[in-house]
All heavy atoms as TSV, in Angstrom:
chain	resi	resn	atom	element	x	y	z
A	1	MET	N	N	-134.206	193.431	98.170
A	1	MET	CA	C	-135.006	193.607	97.007
A	1	MET	C	C	-134.164	193.609	95.726
A	1	MET	O	O	-134.555	193.226	94.632
A	1	MET	CB	C	-135.856	194.872	97.035
A	1	MET	CG	C	-137.039	194.858	98.052
A	1	MET	SD	S	-138.142	193.419	97.756
A	1	MET	CE	C	-138.983	193.946	96.243
A	2	ALA	N	N	-132.906	194.245	95.870
A	2	ALA	CA	C	-132.016	194.314	94.746
A	2	ALA	C	C	-131.572	192.956	94.298
A	2	ALA	O	O	-131.490	192.593	93.086
A	2	ALA	CB	C	-130.719	195.159	95.106
A	3	ALA	N	N	-131.397	191.999	95.238
A	3	ALA	CA	C	-131.029	190.676	94.868
A	3	ALA	C	C	-132.164	189.999	94.111
A	3	ALA	O	O	-132.043	189.195	93.120
A	3	ALA	CB	C	-130.598	189.825	96.078
A	4	LEU	N	N	-133.380	190.190	94.561
A	4	LEU	CA	C	-134.549	189.613	93.876
A	4	LEU	C	C	-134.715	190.149	92.491
A	4	LEU	O	O	-135.038	189.429	91.489
A	4	LEU	CB	C	-135.818	189.908	94.842
A	4	LEU	CG	C	-137.149	189.203	94.383
A	4	LEU	CD1	C	-137.060	187.820	94.396
A	4	LEU	CD2	C	-138.243	189.684	95.278
A	5	ARG	N	N	-134.504	191.519	92.408
A	5	ARG	CA	C	-134.652	192.040	91.048
A	5	ARG	C	C	-133.590	191.601	90.102
A	5	ARG	O	O	-133.754	191.594	88.880
A	5	ARG	CB	C	-134.547	193.615	91.129
A	5	ARG	CG	C	-135.883	194.244	91.548
A	5	ARG	CD	C	-135.886	195.760	91.428
A	5	ARG	NE	N	-135.077	196.373	92.372
A	5	ARG	CZ	C	-135.501	196.800	93.531
A	5	ARG	NH1	N	-136.739	196.681	93.818
A	5	ARG	NH2	N	-134.602	197.424	94.383
A	6	ALA	N	N	-132.405	191.093	90.601
A	6	ALA	CA	C	-131.332	190.637	89.751
A	6	ALA	C	C	-131.466	189.282	89.192
A	6	ALA	O	O	-130.757	188.786	88.276
A	6	ALA	CB	C	-129.954	190.757	90.580
A	7	LEU	N	N	-132.528	188.564	89.664
A	7	LEU	CA	C	-132.792	187.208	89.227
A	7	LEU	C	C	-133.491	187.284	87.820
A	7	LEU	O	O	-134.081	188.219	87.459
A	7	LEU	CB	C	-133.871	186.503	90.062
A	7	LEU	CG	C	-133.371	186.143	91.527
A	7	LEU	CD1	C	-134.616	185.647	92.267
A	7	LEU	CD2	C	-132.270	185.169	91.434
A	8	PRO	N	N	-133.189	186.238	87.024
A	8	PRO	CA	C	-133.928	186.144	85.752
A	8	PRO	C	C	-135.391	186.152	85.983
A	8	PRO	O	O	-135.879	185.707	86.995
A	8	PRO	CB	C	-133.423	184.833	85.145
A	8	PRO	CG	C	-132.109	184.511	85.887
A	8	PRO	CD	C	-132.338	185.179	87.198
A	9	VAL	N	N	-136.193	186.579	84.961
A	9	VAL	CA	C	-137.599	186.880	85.072
A	9	VAL	C	C	-138.335	185.635	85.560
A	9	VAL	O	O	-139.152	185.656	86.559
A	9	VAL	CB	C	-138.197	187.255	83.754
A	9	VAL	CG1	C	-139.693	187.389	83.872
A	9	VAL	CG2	C	-137.681	188.688	83.440
A	10	ARG	N	N	-138.195	184.468	84.976
A	10	ARG	CA	C	-138.816	183.179	85.418
A	10	ARG	C	C	-138.425	182.787	86.835
A	10	ARG	O	O	-139.340	182.379	87.561
A	10	ARG	CB	C	-138.499	182.046	84.461
A	10	ARG	CG	C	-138.849	182.204	83.042
A	10	ARG	CD	C	-140.394	182.174	82.894
A	10	ARG	NE	N	-140.791	180.676	82.771
A	10	ARG	CZ	C	-141.943	180.286	82.526
A	10	ARG	NH1	N	-142.812	181.228	82.244
A	10	ARG	NH2	N	-142.163	179.053	82.331
A	11	GLN	N	N	-137.295	182.980	87.198
A	11	GLN	CA	C	-136.909	182.675	88.615
A	11	GLN	C	C	-137.522	183.630	89.612
A	11	GLN	O	O	-138.040	183.332	90.658
A	11	GLN	CB	C	-135.316	182.617	88.779
A	11	GLN	CG	C	-134.708	181.511	88.124
A	11	GLN	CD	C	-133.173	181.454	88.333
A	11	GLN	OE1	O	-132.651	182.305	89.237
A	11	GLN	NE2	N	-132.425	180.661	87.676
A	12	ARG	N	N	-137.492	184.925	89.241
A	12	ARG	CA	C	-138.247	185.899	90.057
A	12	ARG	C	C	-139.753	185.632	90.156
A	12	ARG	O	O	-140.238	185.663	91.294
A	12	ARG	CB	C	-137.958	187.307	89.519
A	12	ARG	CG	C	-138.420	188.407	90.371
A	12	ARG	CD	C	-137.939	189.817	89.988
A	12	ARG	NE	N	-138.328	190.117	88.605
A	12	ARG	CZ	C	-137.433	190.299	87.577
A	12	ARG	NH1	N	-136.065	190.210	87.900
A	12	ARG	NH2	N	-137.803	190.632	86.428
A	13	GLN	N	N	-140.325	185.316	89.039
A	13	GLN	CA	C	-141.827	184.945	89.143
A	13	GLN	C	C	-142.006	183.820	90.022
A	13	GLN	O	O	-142.939	183.892	90.939
A	13	GLN	CB	C	-142.300	184.560	87.683
A	13	GLN	CG	C	-142.431	185.764	86.753
A	13	GLN	CD	C	-142.721	185.296	85.456
A	13	GLN	OE1	O	-142.384	184.139	85.011
A	13	GLN	NE2	N	-143.543	186.091	84.719
A	14	ALA	N	N	-141.274	182.713	89.818
A	14	ALA	CA	C	-141.438	181.525	90.683
A	14	ALA	C	C	-141.279	181.859	92.225
A	14	ALA	O	O	-142.107	181.463	93.018
A	14	ALA	CB	C	-140.453	180.447	90.328
A	15	VAL	N	N	-140.255	182.587	92.555
A	15	VAL	CA	C	-140.055	182.789	93.943
A	15	VAL	C	C	-141.045	183.727	94.619
A	15	VAL	O	O	-141.591	183.556	95.718
A	15	VAL	CB	C	-138.583	183.225	94.261
A	15	VAL	CG1	C	-138.366	184.649	93.878
A	15	VAL	CG2	C	-138.222	182.968	95.785
A	16	VAL	N	N	-141.443	184.737	93.849
A	16	VAL	CA	C	-142.465	185.687	94.390
A	16	VAL	C	C	-143.765	185.001	94.524
A	16	VAL	O	O	-144.453	185.142	95.573
A	16	VAL	CB	C	-142.606	186.978	93.414
A	16	VAL	CG1	C	-143.906	187.811	93.681
A	16	VAL	CG2	C	-141.372	187.848	93.439
A	17	LEU	N	N	-144.161	184.207	93.475
A	17	LEU	CA	C	-145.580	183.567	93.619
A	17	LEU	C	C	-145.574	182.542	94.615
A	17	LEU	O	O	-146.544	182.447	95.414
A	17	LEU	CB	C	-145.828	183.028	92.216
A	17	LEU	CG	C	-146.209	183.974	91.130
A	17	LEU	CD1	C	-146.367	183.389	89.757
A	17	LEU	CD2	C	-147.384	184.929	91.443
A	18	ARG	N	N	-144.474	181.668	94.654
A	18	ARG	CA	C	-144.397	180.563	95.675
A	18	ARG	C	C	-144.372	181.082	97.062
A	18	ARG	O	O	-145.008	180.654	97.974
A	18	ARG	CB	C	-143.305	179.609	95.376
A	18	ARG	CG	C	-143.558	178.763	94.178
A	18	ARG	CD	C	-144.545	177.605	94.514
A	18	ARG	NE	N	-143.959	176.672	95.490
A	18	ARG	CZ	C	-144.642	176.331	96.539
A	18	ARG	NH1	N	-145.773	176.701	96.803
A	18	ARG	NH2	N	-144.124	175.499	97.411
A	19	TYR	N	N	-143.350	181.984	97.348
A	19	TYR	CA	C	-142.908	182.343	98.681
A	19	TYR	C	C	-143.542	183.553	99.314
A	19	TYR	O	O	-143.833	183.755	100.429
A	19	TYR	CB	C	-141.438	182.228	98.878
A	19	TYR	CG	C	-140.965	180.853	98.475
A	19	TYR	CD1	C	-140.220	180.670	97.365
A	19	TYR	CD2	C	-141.229	179.709	99.266
A	19	TYR	CE1	C	-139.733	179.344	96.976
A	19	TYR	CE2	C	-140.813	178.474	98.911
A	19	TYR	CZ	C	-140.008	178.304	97.767
A	19	TYR	OH	O	-139.587	177.038	97.355
A	20	LEU	N	N	-143.606	184.526	98.385
A	20	LEU	CA	C	-144.170	185.871	98.853
A	20	LEU	C	C	-145.713	185.938	98.667
A	20	LEU	O	O	-146.400	186.469	99.637
A	20	LEU	CB	C	-143.612	187.072	98.084
A	20	LEU	CG	C	-142.098	187.206	98.161
A	20	LEU	CD1	C	-141.553	188.397	97.373
A	20	LEU	CD2	C	-141.693	187.431	99.676
A	21	GLU	N	N	-146.256	185.322	97.669
A	21	GLU	CA	C	-147.728	185.239	97.586
A	21	GLU	C	C	-148.288	183.938	98.164
A	21	GLU	O	O	-149.541	183.919	98.139
A	21	GLU	CB	C	-148.178	185.326	96.072
A	21	GLU	CG	C	-147.768	186.616	95.381
A	21	GLU	CD	C	-148.475	187.833	95.892
A	21	GLU	OE1	O	-149.735	187.676	96.367
A	21	GLU	OE2	O	-147.988	188.886	95.949
A	22	ASP	N	N	-147.468	183.095	98.464
A	22	ASP	CA	C	-147.884	181.797	99.192
A	22	ASP	C	C	-148.759	180.887	98.344
A	22	ASP	O	O	-149.685	180.345	98.883
A	22	ASP	CB	C	-148.345	182.128	100.547
A	22	ASP	CG	C	-148.389	180.864	101.474
A	22	ASP	OD1	O	-147.474	179.992	101.329
A	22	ASP	OD2	O	-149.211	180.705	102.354
A	23	LEU	N	N	-148.454	180.862	97.075
A	23	LEU	CA	C	-149.240	180.113	96.152
A	23	LEU	C	C	-148.772	178.639	96.116
A	23	LEU	O	O	-147.468	178.385	96.334
A	23	LEU	CB	C	-149.315	180.619	94.745
A	23	LEU	CG	C	-149.859	182.063	94.617
A	23	LEU	CD1	C	-149.916	182.486	93.186
A	23	LEU	CD2	C	-151.392	182.015	95.125
A	24	SER	N	N	-149.525	177.706	95.749
A	24	SER	CA	C	-149.062	176.262	95.617
A	24	SER	C	C	-148.252	176.195	94.332
A	24	SER	O	O	-148.267	177.048	93.539
A	24	SER	CB	C	-150.271	175.378	95.591
A	24	SER	OG	O	-150.926	175.547	94.330
A	25	THR	N	N	-147.564	175.028	94.198
A	25	THR	CA	C	-146.813	174.764	92.977
A	25	THR	C	C	-147.771	174.717	91.827
A	25	THR	O	O	-147.487	175.285	90.771
A	25	THR	CB	C	-146.056	173.493	93.062
A	25	THR	OG1	O	-145.256	173.561	94.330
A	25	THR	CG2	C	-145.124	173.257	91.857
A	26	ALA	N	N	-148.866	174.106	91.952
A	26	ALA	CA	C	-149.862	173.992	90.838
A	26	ALA	C	C	-150.422	175.429	90.505
A	26	ALA	O	O	-150.528	175.652	89.272
A	26	ALA	CB	C	-151.021	173.087	91.252
A	27	GLU	N	N	-150.727	176.278	91.450
A	27	GLU	CA	C	-151.228	177.575	91.170
A	27	GLU	C	C	-150.161	178.424	90.447
A	27	GLU	O	O	-150.499	179.153	89.540
A	27	GLU	CB	C	-151.619	178.279	92.450
A	27	GLU	CG	C	-152.840	177.678	93.146
A	27	GLU	CD	C	-153.131	178.189	94.489
A	27	GLU	OE1	O	-152.139	178.382	95.291
A	27	GLU	OE2	O	-154.336	178.444	94.894
A	28	THR	N	N	-148.873	178.362	90.948
A	28	THR	CA	C	-147.858	179.033	90.319
A	28	THR	C	C	-147.588	178.625	88.949
A	28	THR	O	O	-147.476	179.414	88.013
A	28	THR	CB	C	-146.515	178.843	91.202
A	28	THR	OG1	O	-146.789	179.301	92.500
A	28	THR	CG2	C	-145.443	179.616	90.548
A	29	ALA	N	N	-147.665	177.388	88.661
A	29	ALA	CA	C	-147.406	176.701	87.312
A	29	ALA	C	C	-148.604	177.254	86.400
A	29	ALA	O	O	-148.285	177.694	85.206
A	29	ALA	CB	C	-147.453	175.181	87.355
A	30	GLY	N	N	-149.785	177.249	86.884
A	30	GLY	CA	C	-150.905	177.760	86.096
A	30	GLY	C	C	-150.656	179.289	85.722
A	30	GLY	O	O	-150.946	179.605	84.568
A	31	LEU	N	N	-150.276	180.069	86.589
A	31	LEU	CA	C	-150.100	181.470	86.340
A	31	LEU	C	C	-148.890	181.743	85.377
A	31	LEU	O	O	-148.876	182.617	84.551
A	31	LEU	CB	C	-149.936	182.178	87.585
A	31	LEU	CG	C	-151.196	182.433	88.495
A	31	LEU	CD1	C	-150.755	183.005	89.846
A	31	LEU	CD2	C	-152.128	183.308	87.763
A	32	MET	N	N	-147.845	180.873	85.564
A	32	MET	CA	C	-146.592	181.034	84.725
A	32	MET	C	C	-146.757	180.338	83.395
A	32	MET	O	O	-145.949	180.576	82.514
A	32	MET	CB	C	-145.435	180.509	85.457
A	32	MET	CG	C	-145.081	181.363	86.709
A	32	MET	SD	S	-143.601	180.612	87.637
A	32	MET	CE	C	-142.378	180.685	86.382
A	33	GLY	N	N	-147.713	179.503	83.200
A	33	GLY	CA	C	-147.876	178.808	81.961
A	33	GLY	C	C	-146.912	177.715	81.738
A	33	GLY	O	O	-146.473	177.614	80.609
A	34	CYS	N	N	-146.512	177.006	82.866
A	34	CYS	CA	C	-145.497	175.994	82.713
A	34	CYS	C	C	-145.902	174.759	83.609
A	34	CYS	O	O	-146.977	174.764	84.189
A	34	CYS	CB	C	-144.184	176.549	83.042
A	34	CYS	SG	S	-144.034	177.076	84.854
A	35	THR	N	N	-144.984	173.853	83.635
A	35	THR	CA	C	-145.269	172.693	84.466
A	35	THR	C	C	-144.849	172.850	85.945
A	35	THR	O	O	-144.106	173.736	86.171
A	35	THR	CB	C	-144.551	171.395	83.989
A	35	THR	OG1	O	-143.100	171.617	84.132
A	35	THR	CG2	C	-144.817	171.060	82.437
A	36	GLN	N	N	-145.393	172.029	86.826
A	36	GLN	CA	C	-145.028	172.146	88.169
A	36	GLN	C	C	-143.501	171.876	88.337
A	36	GLN	O	O	-142.832	172.432	89.243
A	36	GLN	CB	C	-145.842	171.205	89.074
A	36	GLN	CG	C	-147.199	171.585	89.163
A	36	GLN	CD	C	-148.090	170.748	90.071
A	36	GLN	OE1	O	-147.638	170.433	91.155
A	36	GLN	NE2	N	-149.233	170.224	89.673
A	37	GLY	N	N	-142.948	171.004	87.562
A	37	GLY	CA	C	-141.520	170.752	87.617
A	37	GLY	C	C	-140.667	171.892	87.343
A	37	GLY	O	O	-139.674	172.189	87.953
A	38	THR	N	N	-141.106	172.699	86.320
A	38	THR	CA	C	-140.457	173.954	85.960
A	38	THR	C	C	-140.470	174.940	87.144
A	38	THR	O	O	-139.447	175.551	87.393
A	38	THR	CB	C	-141.110	174.554	84.713
A	38	THR	OG1	O	-140.929	173.572	83.622
A	38	THR	CG2	C	-140.428	175.837	84.340
A	39	VAL	N	N	-141.651	175.043	87.778
A	39	VAL	CA	C	-141.769	175.913	88.939
A	39	VAL	C	C	-140.819	175.507	89.979
A	39	VAL	O	O	-140.127	176.311	90.591
A	39	VAL	CB	C	-143.207	175.896	89.447
A	39	VAL	CG1	C	-143.324	176.722	90.757
A	39	VAL	CG2	C	-144.117	176.495	88.465
A	40	LYS	N	N	-140.762	174.168	90.311
A	40	LYS	CA	C	-139.932	173.667	91.352
A	40	LYS	C	C	-138.424	173.963	91.083
A	40	LYS	O	O	-137.680	174.385	91.990
A	40	LYS	CB	C	-140.109	172.186	91.574
A	40	LYS	CG	C	-141.409	171.900	92.209
A	40	LYS	CD	C	-141.577	170.317	92.258
A	40	LYS	CE	C	-143.035	169.969	92.716
A	40	LYS	NZ	N	-143.178	168.434	92.834
A	41	ARG	N	N	-138.011	173.767	89.767
A	41	ARG	CA	C	-136.649	174.009	89.426
A	41	ARG	C	C	-136.339	175.508	89.511
A	41	ARG	O	O	-135.266	175.880	89.993
A	41	ARG	CB	C	-136.491	173.440	87.976
A	41	ARG	CG	C	-134.983	173.616	87.482
A	41	ARG	CD	C	-134.287	172.789	88.452
A	41	ARG	NE	N	-132.751	172.954	88.124
A	41	ARG	CZ	C	-131.865	172.173	88.691
A	41	ARG	NH1	N	-132.160	171.213	89.436
A	41	ARG	NH2	N	-130.623	172.420	88.456
A	42	ALA	N	N	-137.217	176.318	88.943
A	42	ALA	CA	C	-136.997	177.750	88.974
A	42	ALA	C	C	-136.869	178.288	90.505
A	42	ALA	O	O	-136.051	179.172	90.819
A	42	ALA	CB	C	-138.096	178.561	88.226
A	43	ALA	N	N	-137.752	177.848	91.275
A	43	ALA	CA	C	-137.789	178.249	92.725
A	43	ALA	C	C	-136.468	177.752	93.354
A	43	ALA	O	O	-135.864	178.603	94.081
A	43	ALA	CB	C	-138.919	177.695	93.380
A	44	HIS	N	N	-136.071	176.562	93.128
A	44	HIS	CA	C	-134.801	176.071	93.619
A	44	HIS	C	C	-133.651	176.900	93.253
A	44	HIS	O	O	-132.817	177.289	94.031
A	44	HIS	CB	C	-134.601	174.680	93.305
A	44	HIS	CG	C	-133.313	174.024	93.705
A	44	HIS	ND1	N	-133.055	173.620	94.913
A	44	HIS	CD2	C	-132.243	173.834	92.905
A	44	HIS	CE1	C	-131.756	173.148	94.883
A	44	HIS	NE2	N	-131.297	173.297	93.709
A	45	ASP	N	N	-133.573	177.099	91.994
A	45	ASP	CA	C	-132.426	177.822	91.365
A	45	ASP	C	C	-132.451	179.288	91.879
A	45	ASP	O	O	-131.389	179.864	92.242
A	45	ASP	CB	C	-132.461	177.924	89.880
A	45	ASP	CG	C	-132.178	176.566	89.215
A	45	ASP	OD1	O	-131.683	175.647	89.994
A	45	ASP	OD2	O	-132.413	176.411	87.974
A	46	SER	N	N	-133.615	179.816	92.096
A	46	SER	CA	C	-133.636	181.299	92.565
A	46	SER	C	C	-133.281	181.317	94.039
A	46	SER	O	O	-132.579	182.338	94.432
A	46	SER	CB	C	-135.036	181.878	92.319
A	46	SER	OG	O	-136.056	181.198	93.097
A	47	LEU	N	N	-133.727	180.404	94.873
A	47	LEU	CA	C	-133.296	180.460	96.218
A	47	LEU	C	C	-131.801	180.246	96.433
A	47	LEU	O	O	-131.084	180.945	97.265
A	47	LEU	CB	C	-134.014	179.304	96.987
A	47	LEU	CG	C	-135.447	179.597	97.210
A	47	LEU	CD1	C	-136.143	178.440	97.912
A	47	LEU	CD2	C	-135.804	180.897	97.930
A	48	ARG	N	N	-131.282	179.352	95.615
A	48	ARG	CA	C	-129.780	179.107	95.664
A	48	ARG	C	C	-128.974	180.411	95.146
A	48	ARG	O	O	-128.059	180.830	95.909
A	48	ARG	CB	C	-129.373	178.010	94.714
A	48	ARG	CG	C	-127.846	177.671	94.788
A	48	ARG	CD	C	-127.496	176.417	94.002
A	48	ARG	NE	N	-128.120	176.571	92.666
A	48	ARG	CZ	C	-127.963	175.611	91.810
A	48	ARG	NH1	N	-127.333	174.471	92.068
A	48	ARG	NH2	N	-128.582	175.734	90.641
A	49	ALA	N	N	-129.504	181.151	94.181
A	49	ALA	CA	C	-128.837	182.409	93.723
A	49	ALA	C	C	-128.991	183.378	94.785
A	49	ALA	O	O	-128.066	184.204	95.137
A	49	ALA	CB	C	-129.552	182.903	92.494
A	50	LEU	N	N	-130.249	183.549	95.487
A	50	LEU	CA	C	-130.447	184.555	96.498
A	50	LEU	C	C	-129.566	184.285	97.617
A	50	LEU	O	O	-128.954	185.205	98.281
A	50	LEU	CB	C	-131.924	184.583	96.903
A	50	LEU	CG	C	-132.870	185.165	95.894
A	50	LEU	CD1	C	-134.270	184.948	96.386
A	50	LEU	CD2	C	-132.639	186.620	95.748
A	51	ARG	N	N	-129.471	182.999	98.049
A	51	ARG	CA	C	-128.572	182.655	99.277
A	51	ARG	C	C	-127.092	183.128	98.903
A	51	ARG	O	O	-126.443	183.695	99.746
A	51	ARG	CB	C	-128.525	181.065	99.522
A	51	ARG	CG	C	-129.739	180.743	100.379
A	51	ARG	CD	C	-129.598	179.367	100.621
A	51	ARG	NE	N	-130.861	178.790	101.039
A	51	ARG	CZ	C	-131.659	178.013	100.241
A	51	ARG	NH1	N	-131.194	177.540	99.087
A	51	ARG	NH2	N	-132.791	177.590	100.682
A	52	SER	N	N	-126.684	182.817	97.729
A	52	SER	CA	C	-125.256	183.145	97.350
A	52	SER	C	C	-125.147	184.648	97.361
A	52	SER	O	O	-124.018	185.151	97.975
A	52	SER	CB	C	-124.955	182.519	95.906
A	52	SER	OG	O	-123.721	183.004	95.572
A	53	THR	N	N	-125.969	185.377	96.785
A	53	THR	CA	C	-125.865	186.840	96.668
A	53	THR	C	C	-125.852	187.410	98.086
A	53	THR	O	O	-125.084	188.358	98.375
A	53	THR	CB	C	-127.007	187.351	95.844
A	53	THR	OG1	O	-126.920	186.905	94.486
A	53	THR	CG2	C	-126.991	188.961	95.802
A	54	LEU	N	N	-126.810	186.980	98.884
A	54	LEU	CA	C	-127.014	187.593	100.296
A	54	LEU	C	C	-125.833	187.217	101.184
A	54	LEU	O	O	-125.512	188.028	102.007
A	54	LEU	CB	C	-128.321	187.211	100.837
A	54	LEU	CG	C	-129.504	187.772	100.022
A	54	LEU	CD1	C	-130.894	187.228	100.611
A	54	LEU	CD2	C	-129.554	189.258	100.044
A	55	THR	N	N	-125.317	186.045	101.016
A	55	THR	CA	C	-124.120	185.669	101.799
A	55	THR	C	C	-122.926	186.507	101.462
A	55	THR	O	O	-122.188	186.932	102.375
A	55	THR	CB	C	-123.802	184.138	101.525
A	55	THR	OG1	O	-124.957	183.272	101.966
A	55	THR	CG2	C	-122.549	183.701	102.293
A	56	GLU	N	N	-122.720	186.652	100.167
A	56	GLU	CA	C	-121.641	187.577	99.744
A	56	GLU	C	C	-121.740	188.991	100.170
A	56	GLU	O	O	-120.914	189.565	100.675
A	56	GLU	CB	C	-121.533	187.571	98.192
A	56	GLU	CG	C	-120.957	186.310	97.641
A	56	GLU	CD	C	-119.521	185.923	98.054
A	56	GLU	OE1	O	-118.718	186.864	98.110
A	56	GLU	OE2	O	-119.264	184.783	98.493
A	57	HIS	N	N	-122.951	189.428	100.211
A	57	HIS	CA	C	-123.262	190.801	100.642
A	57	HIS	C	C	-123.037	190.911	102.169
A	57	HIS	O	O	-122.470	191.854	102.633
A	57	HIS	CB	C	-124.743	191.226	100.308
A	57	HIS	CG	C	-125.127	192.586	100.791
A	57	HIS	ND1	N	-124.656	193.720	100.223
A	57	HIS	CD2	C	-125.868	193.030	101.838
A	57	HIS	CE1	C	-125.074	194.749	100.787
A	57	HIS	NE2	N	-125.879	194.392	101.703
A	58	ALA	N	N	-123.313	189.908	102.925
A	58	ALA	CA	C	-123.171	189.913	104.353
A	58	ALA	C	C	-121.702	189.893	104.761
A	58	ALA	O	O	-121.301	190.405	105.766
A	58	ALA	CB	C	-123.835	188.786	105.025
A	59	LYS	N	N	-120.853	189.282	103.884
A	59	LYS	CA	C	-119.366	189.192	104.162
A	59	LYS	C	C	-118.673	190.578	103.974
A	59	LYS	O	O	-117.627	190.761	104.502
A	59	LYS	CB	C	-118.786	188.181	103.220
A	59	LYS	CG	C	-119.134	186.767	103.571
A	59	LYS	CD	C	-118.523	185.792	102.652
A	59	LYS	CE	C	-118.887	184.417	102.936
A	59	LYS	NZ	N	-118.317	183.451	102.068
A	60	ARG	N	N	-119.368	191.479	103.353
A	60	ARG	CA	C	-118.722	192.754	103.067
A	60	ARG	C	C	-118.764	193.704	104.352
A	60	ARG	O	O	-119.436	193.756	105.111
A	60	ARG	CB	C	-119.404	193.535	101.960
A	60	ARG	CG	C	-119.152	192.721	100.674
A	60	ARG	CD	C	-119.878	193.515	99.561
A	60	ARG	NE	N	-119.897	192.588	98.402
A	60	ARG	CZ	C	-120.655	192.834	97.234
A	60	ARG	NH1	N	-121.454	193.949	97.220
A	60	ARG	NH2	N	-120.678	191.993	96.362
């Protein structure tokens, strides 16, 4: 949860809506007020950041 909270707001919104709430890209874009491409990019960037953060945490 700390890693999720550390994400920028738009990235956190995208990952929560897409993967935790299981909404489609179109539904997420509608709720976020942006394009589907923006949602895809934000979700991609957030997952990459989460992987990096969690991998570093696991190495400790």
